[in-house]
C-alpha positions as CSV (number, residue, x, y, z in Angstrom):
1,M,-3.0,20.8,7.1
2,S,-5.9,19.6,9.0
3,D,-8.0,16.5,8.2
4,S,-10.8,18.5,8.4
5,I,-9.8,21.4,5.9
6,I,-9.4,18.1,3.6
7,E,-12.8,16.6,4.3
8,E,-14.2,20.2,3.9
9,V,-12.6,20.1,0.4
10,L,-14.0,16.9,-0.1
11,K,-17.6,17.3,0.5
12,E,-17.4,20.6,-1.1
13,L,-16.0,18.0,-4.5
14,E,-18.8,15.8,-3.8
15,K,-21.4,18.8,-4.6
16,L,-20.2,19.8,-7.2
17,G,-20.8,16.4,-8.6
18,L,-17.9,14.7,-8.6
19,R,-17.0,11.2,-7.1
20,V,-14.8,11.2,-4.4
21,R,-13.5,7.9,-2.9
22,R,-11.0,7.8,0.0
23,R,-8.0,5.3,0.6
24,V,-7.8,3.7,-2.8
25,T,-5.2,1.1,-4.3
26,V,-4.2,1.6,-7.7
27,K,-2.4,-1.1,-9.8
28,G,0.2,0.9,-11.8
29,I,0.9,-0.4,-15.7
30,A,3.9,-2.0,-14.3
31,G,1.8,-4.2,-12.0
32,F,3.2,-2.4,-8.3
33,N,-0.2,-1.2,-6.5
34,Y,-0.7,2.3,-4.8
35,C,-2.1,3.4,-1.9
36,F,-3.8,7.1,-2.7
37,D,-5.3,9.0,0.0
38,V,-7.9,9.9,-2.4
39,V,-9.0,9.4,-5.9
40,I,-11.7,12.1,-7.7
41,E,-13.5,10.9,-10.3
42,N,-15.5,13.1,-13.2
43,S,-18.2,10.3,-13.9
44,K,-19.1,12.9,-17.1
45,S,-15.7,13.0,-18.7
46,G,-14.0,10.2,-16.7
47,K,-11.0,11.9,-16.1
48,K,-9.6,10.7,-12.4
49,V,-7.2,12.7,-10.7
50,A,-5.3,11.3,-7.3
51,L,-5.2,14.0,-4.6
52,M,-2.2,13.3,-1.9
53,Y,-2.0,15.8,1.1
54,I,1.6,16.4,2.3
55,D,2.8,18.9,5.2
56,E,5.8,20.0,3.3
57,V,6.9,18.7,0.4
58,D,10.7,18.7,0.0
59,A,12.9,16.8,-2.4
60,R,12.2,13.2,-0.8
61,H,8.8,13.2,-2.2
62,V,9.5,14.0,-5.6
63,L,10.7,10.3,-6.9
64,P,8.5,8.7,-5.2
65,I,5.3,11.1,-6.4
66,L,7.1,10.9,-9.6
67,A,7.1,7.1,-9.8
68,C,3.4,7.2,-8.9
69,R,2.3,9.8,-11.8
70,V,3.7,7.5,-14.0
71,D,3.1,4.3,-13.6
72,T,-0.6,4.7,-13.2
73,D,-0.7,7.0,-16.0
74,M,-3.4,9.3,-13.5
75,R,-2.8,12.8,-12.9
76,H,-1.6,13.8,-9.3
77,I,-2.3,17.2,-7.3
78,V,-0.7,17.5,-4.3
79,I,-2.2,19.7,-1.5
80,T,0.4,21.2,1.5
81,H,1.2,24.1,3.4
82,Q,5.0,24.5,2.4
83,A,6.9,23.4,-0.6
84,N,11.1,24.0,-0.9
85,T,11.1,25.8,-4.1
86,D,13.5,22.8,-5.9
87,A,11.2,19.8,-5.5
88,L,8.1,22.9,-6.3
89,T,10.1,23.4,-10.1
90,L,10.7,19.5,-10.2
91,L,6.9,18.7,-9.7
92,N,5.6,21.3,-11.7
93,E,7.5,20.0,-14.7
94,A,6.5,17.2,-14.4
95,K,2.9,18.2,-14.4
96,V,1.7,17.5,-11.0
97,D,0.1,20.1,-9.2
98,V,0.9,21.6,-5.9
99,L,-1.5,23.7,-4.2
100,I,0.0,25.7,-1.5
101,T,-2.5,26.4,0.9
102,S,-2.5,27.7,4.7
103,S,-5.6,26.6,7.6
104,K,-7.0,29.8,7.0
105,Y,-7.5,28.7,2.7
106,D,-11.4,28.7,2.0
107,A,-12.9,24.9,1.1
108,R,-15.0,25.5,-1.7
109,K,-11.7,28.2,-3.3
110,L,-9.4,25.0,-2.8
111,A,-12.3,23.0,-4.7
112,N,-12.6,25.1,-7.4
113,K,-9.6,24.8,-7.9
114,I,-9.2,21.2,-7.8
115,I,-11.8,21.4,-10.8
116,E,-10.0,23.6,-12.8
117,L,-6.7,21.8,-12.6
118,M,-8.6,18.2,-13.9
119,R,-9.8,20.3,-17.2
């Protein structure tokens, strides 16, 4: 997935009134620091979500994502081109949303899906 598509999605989220912060470090409950590509915040509800983009999600990504999810107590959304079925199942069971998309995906639709998942 190209950075330009992600930037388009982030611009759409900002247009919709969400606060978008790039390259954010979040201190977890256990005291570890985690670096996220993007953290999106709804200032009205106070809800935050960590947004990650990974070209292809497979088994090697599951444990690090789950560790971040549990330790930061923050919802996570992963945007990817492709996901291994087993990894996808494990992440979905742990309440990590994985959005599989292509380079032709409409930025506005993806932004709306992210907003929907933040509710």
